[in-house]
C-alpha positions as CSV (number, residue, x, y, z in Angstrom):
1,X,0.0,0.0,0.0
2,X,1.5,3.4,-1.0
3,X,2.2,6.0,1.7
4,X,0.3,9.3,1.6
5,X,2.3,12.4,2.6
6,X,0.6,15.6,3.8
7,X,2.7,18.8,3.5
8,X,2.3,22.0,5.4
9,X,1.7,24.7,2.7
10,X,2.5,27.7,4.9
11,X,-0.1,27.4,7.7
12,X,1.7,27.4,11.0
13,X,0.0,25.0,13.4
14,X,0.1,27.2,16.4
15,X,-1.0,30.4,14.7
16,X,-4.4,31.7,13.6
17,X,-5.2,31.0,9.9
18,X,-4.6,34.2,7.9
19,X,-7.6,35.3,5.9
20,X,-5.4,35.4,2.9
21,X,-5.2,31.6,3.1
22,X,-9.0,31.3,3.0
23,X,-10.9,31.3,-0.3
24,X,-14.0,33.1,-1.5
25,X,-17.0,32.1,0.5
26,X,-15.2,31.4,3.7
27,X,-16.8,32.6,6.9
28,X,-14.4,35.2,8.4
29,X,-16.3,36.3,11.5
30,X,-19.7,35.8,13.2
31,X,-21.4,38.3,15.5
32,X,-24.7,37.5,17.3
33,X,-27.0,39.6,19.5
34,X,-30.0,38.3,21.5
35,X,-32.9,39.8,23.3
36,X,-35.5,38.2,25.6
37,X,-37.6,41.4,26.3
38,X,-41.1,41.5,24.8
39,X,-41.8,44.7,22.9
40,X,-44.9,46.1,21.1
41,X,-45.7,48.7,18.6
42,X,-48.8,50.3,17.0
43,X,-46.6,52.3,14.5
44,X,-47.5,52.4,10.9
45,X,-43.9,53.5,10.0
46,X,-40.9,51.3,10.5
47,X,-39.5,51.4,14.0
48,X,-36.8,49.3,15.7
49,X,-38.2,46.1,16.9
50,X,-35.8,46.1,19.8
51,X,-33.1,48.4,20.9
52,X,-30.9,45.4,21.6
53,X,-31.8,43.2,18.6
54,X,-29.0,44.6,16.4
55,X,-25.5,43.6,15.6
56,X,-22.4,45.6,14.5
57,X,-19.8,44.0,12.4
58,X,-16.6,45.5,10.8
59,X,-15.8,43.9,7.4
60,X,-12.1,43.3,6.7
61,X,-12.5,44.1,3.0
62,X,-14.8,46.1,0.8
63,X,-15.4,43.1,-1.4
64,X,-16.7,40.9,1.5
65,X,-20.4,40.2,2.0
66,X,-22.4,40.2,5.2
67,X,-25.1,37.4,5.6
68,X,-27.7,38.3,8.2
69,X,-30.2,35.9,9.9
70,X,-32.8,36.8,12.5
71,X,-35.4,34.8,14.4
72,X,-38.2,35.8,16.7
73,X,-41.9,35.3,17.5
74,X,-44.6,37.9,16.6
75,X,-48.1,38.2,18.1
76,X,-50.5,40.3,16.0
77,X,-53.9,41.4,17.4
78,X,-57.0,42.5,15.4
79,X,-57.4,42.1,11.7
80,X,-54.1,43.6,10.5
81,X,-50.8,43.1,8.8
82,X,-47.3,43.4,10.3
83,X,-44.2,44.0,8.2
84,X,-40.7,43.1,9.2
85,X,-37.4,44.1,7.7
86,X,-33.7,44.5,8.3
87,X,-32.0,47.9,8.2
88,X,-28.3,48.6,7.6
89,X,-27.8,51.8,9.5
90,X,-30.6,54.0,8.1
91,X,-31.1,51.9,4.9
92,X,-34.0,49.5,4.6
93,X,-32.6,46.4,2.9
94,X,-36.0,45.5,1.4
95,X,-39.0,47.4,0.0
96,X,-41.8,49.1,1.9
97,X,-43.5,45.7,2.5
98,X,-40.5,44.3,4.2
99,X,-38.8,40.9,4.0
100,X,-41.6,39.1,6.0
101,X,-45.3,39.8,6.5
102,X,-47.8,38.5,9.1
103,X,-51.5,38.8,8.3
104,X,-54.4,37.9,10.7
105,X,-57.0,37.7,7.9
106,X,-60.2,39.7,7.7
107,X,-62.0,38.0,10.6
108,X,-59.2,36.7,12.8
109,X,-58.5,38.4,16.1
110,X,-55.0,37.2,16.8
111,X,-52.1,35.3,15.2
112,X,-48.8,34.1,16.6
113,X,-46.0,33.1,14.3
114,X,-42.3,32.5,14.2
115,X,-40.6,35.0,11.9
116,X,-37.2,34.3,10.3
117,X,-35.5,36.6,7.8
118,X,-32.1,36.3,6.0
119,X,-30.3,38.7,3.7
120,X,-27.0,38.7,1.9
121,X,-25.7,42.3,1.9
122,X,-22.8,43.9,0.0
123,X,-22.0,46.9,2.2
124,X,-18.8,47.9,0.3
125,X,-17.1,49.2,3.4
126,X,-14.5,48.4,6.1
127,X,-16.2,50.6,8.7
128,X,-18.4,49.2,11.5
129,X,-21.8,48.5,10.1
130,X,-25.0,48.0,12.2
131,X,-27.9,45.7,11.2
132,X,-31.2,45.9,13.1
133,X,-34.7,44.5,12.9
134,X,-37.5,47.0,12.2
135,X,-41.2,46.5,12.3
136,X,-44.5,48.2,11.5
137,X,-48.2,47.4,11.4
138,X,-51.1,48.5,9.1
139,X,-53.3,48.9,12.2
140,X,-53.6,47.2,15.6
141,X,-50.9,46.1,17.9
142,X,-47.8,44.0,17.2
143,X,-46.0,42.2,20.1
144,X,-42.5,41.2,19.2
145,X,-40.9,38.6,21.5
146,X,-38.4,35.8,22.0
147,X,-38.2,32.8,19.7
148,X,-38.9,29.3,20.9
149,X,-35.6,29.0,22.8
150,X,-36.5,32.1,24.9
151,X,-34.4,34.5,23.0
152,X,-34.9,36.5,19.8
153,X,-31.7,36.6,17.8
154,X,-29.8,38.3,15.0
155,X,-26.6,37.0,13.5
156,X,-24.2,38.5,11.0
157,X,-21.6,36.5,9.1
158,X,-18.8,38.1,7.2
159,X,-18.2,36.1,4.0
160,X,-15.0,36.4,2.0
161,X,-15.7,38.1,-1.4
């Protein structure tokens, strides 16, 4: 049986792997924020779903991408619609109707649903960038709360471009 030889191609075993050794699509960093506080809104304009359900990440290159995932529970009262989106700073990353919508129907009084959103962003910066969940309703009251594990979350992944 022939012997297989593995050679070290410049990665030192006791040092961190340099990002120059990683290829396109590699995950370079991950930042997560959680919130277990229930919040509510009656706003018909986008407002922050939570002051703490946001993450800040500093890309290491302008060509890198940021992948954002968020999970939480929403409780909507009265016949209404609720809209959910992710903002980068002051920029809504989706249209006016958001990335996710919750609708009670014309006769329903209440609906509870898990909401998950994801977005691949190209911020083109090496400055600290903040991503945050925003919510609004067409009417009625929206309660925004923790996901099934007891905590609402938002996670940002820096992906090598």
